[in-house]
N, C-alpha and C positions, 0 to 999 in steps of 0.2 A: 341524414337520409338523402341519398342521391336523387335528383330530379328525374322524373319518368320521361322516357322518349317521347316525341310528338311528331305528327305529321308535318312535313315541310310547309304545306298550305297553311296549317294553323299557326305555325311559327311566323310565317309572313304576315298573317292577320293580326297577331299579336304585336309584331313590329308596327304595323300600321296604326295601332291604337296609342302608341307613344306620341305624346304632344311634344314635338321638338322644342317649342318656345317655352315650354314650362318645365323641361326636364335638363339638368346639367349634362354636358358632353360626356363626362366620365361615366355617369349613370347610364346614358344612351349606349355607349360603347360596350359597358359591361353587360347590359342586356342583350346586345347584339351577340357578344361572345357566348352567353349562356344559351340563347336560343339556337345558335349554330351548332353548339355541342349536342343539343337534344334533337336536332332535326336530322342527324346522320345515323345510319344503321350501325356503323362502326364506332366503338368506343374511342373518343377523341379527346383532347384537350386543346383549348382555343385561346389565343391571345391577339391583342391589337397593338401593333407598333405604330407610334407616331415619330416623325423625324422633323424637328424644327432646327434651322441653322446648322445642319449637319450633325446634330446630336439626336440620337434615338432614345426612346423610353417606352416602356410597356405600359399602355393607359388602361388596359382591362385584361384580365386572365382568369381562366376557370380553375387552374391548378398551378402549384409552384413549379412544376416540371416545365410547363410552357413558359413561364416568366424567366426561369433560369436558362432555358436554351435561348431565349431572346437576348438576355443580358450578356451571354457569352459572345454573341455577335457584336454588341455595342462595344464590349471591351477590345475586340479585335478589329473593329472597324469595318467588318465585312461579313457577309453571310446572305442566305436567301431572302430573309425578311427585309433587310436593308436594301438588297438589290431590287427586289419586288416593289418596295415603296418608291425607290428612285425612278423606276422605269414605268411603273404602273402595269406591269406584265403579270402573267401567272407563272411562277416558278415552282416546279415540282421536284422533290427529292424522293424517288420511288423506294430507294433502300439505302439508309445510311451507312450500312456495311460496305456498300460498293460506291460511295460518293467520293469524288475526287476534286470537284470544284472548290469545296471548302473542306479540306481534309481534317484540320484540327478541331473544327466545330463538329463535324460529322462523326469523328472517332469518340469524342466526349459524349455526344448524344447517344451514339450506339451503346456505349457503356452504361449510359443512364436508362437504358431501356426504350429509346425511341426507335421505331422501325422505319417511319416515312413521314413526310412533311409536304404540305402545299401552302404556299404564300401568295396571296392575291393582292396585287397593288390596288389601293383605293383609287378609283377613277377621278382624281382631283389633282392638279398641279398648281400649287399656290405657295403661300408662306410655310404651309405645313403639308407634308405628305405622309402616307402610312400604308400599312398592309394588314390584311387579316391572315393570321397564321394558324394552321390546324395541324396538330401533332397527333400521329397514331403510333401505337406500340407495335403494330404489325407492318411489315413490308408491303408495299404496293396497295395501300388502303385507298388510293385516290386515283386508281387507273380508270375507273369508270367515269365517262363524260358526263353523266347525269349528276354525279356527286359534285364535279367541278361547277356545273351550271347552278346547282343549289347554293353553293358557297359563293359564287359571284354574285347572286342576288343579295345575300347578306353583306357582301363587301360593298355594293351599291348603296345599300341603305346607310352603312356606316360612313360612307363618302357624303351622303346628303347631310347626315347629322354634323359632320366635320365641317362642311361648307357653310351651313347655317350658323354654327357656332363661331366660325372664323368671321363670317360677315357681320353677326352681331357685335362681336369684339371690335371689329374695325369701325362700325357704326357708332358704338358707345364711346370709342376713343376719340373719334372726330367730334362728336357732340361735346365731349369734355374740353377738347382743345378749342373749340369755337366759344364755349362758355367762358373759358379762361381768358381768351383773347378779348371778348366783350367786356369782361370785367376790368381787364388791364387798360383797355381803351377808355373806359369810364373814369377810372382813377386818374389816367394822364389828362384827360379833358378837364376834370376838376382841378388838378394841380396847375394847368395852364391858365385857367380862369383866375387862380389865386395870384399867380405871377403877373398876370395882365393888369389886375387890379392894383397890385403893389408897385409895379414898374412903369405902368401906363404904356404898355408896349403892345405889339400885334400878336395874334396867335402863333405866327411863325417864329417871331423873336422869343416868345415865352417857351416854345419847344426847344429852341436853340439853347436857352438858358439851362432848361432841365437836362439836356443831353450833356452840356459842358459839366454840370455838377456830377452827373453819372459817370463821366470819364474821368474826372479828377478824384472821385471818391471810390472809383472801381466797384460801383453798384449798378444794378440794372436800373433803367430808366423808370420802370414800373415800381421799383423800391423807393427810388428817390420821390417820385410823385406821391407814393402812399405816405411817406414820412411827412411831406409837406401838408397833405390833407389832414393827416392825424394832428399836426401841430396847429393847424388853423382851427380845427374842431375843438382842440383843447383850450385855445385862446378864447373861443366863444363861451 
């Protein structure tokens, strides 16, 4: 059963109730797509394009038609969704039957029953960029400025979710790297202590010995240190 239409203000209020820190990015983007679809008077299908390292994928969609239209652009390496994601602009295709900027994509879309499209670049430029894409079966479905304003609000919310997710991912990665670095340092310090006790040498000389074993055996210093610590623990 199709979801009932809703007032844009109610849709925005529902977006505001989503707890970004407790909801996965894909789930947030899917909810954005679903609410954007319900908030418009014109029947539409919505998708969210994300582009990382030059490769696009559809992170959320309300119908296979929207996903398929996105994927045709990814296969060709060009199209309004990709261009909107790269530029952050609003790109409109009022009538696919008369579209000449992306002729192959427009022709296939027209044959599939798509009349018009608007892609709104998510207002974020970082490791990941994206666009909110809204497809209608009728031409000139997005000529009204009020409709674009409503969709820009949804795009802004999607961008906030994307920025939060990227920040969380970056912070979590940094935390893991710091944790690994601290663990590596602790093992190396233990190994240096063992070498110092066995060789009666200074900390600097002990590290030089570990580094030479690492070079000669083609292993990381951390792995050499761990093996030494494990050996000493076994002997005890």
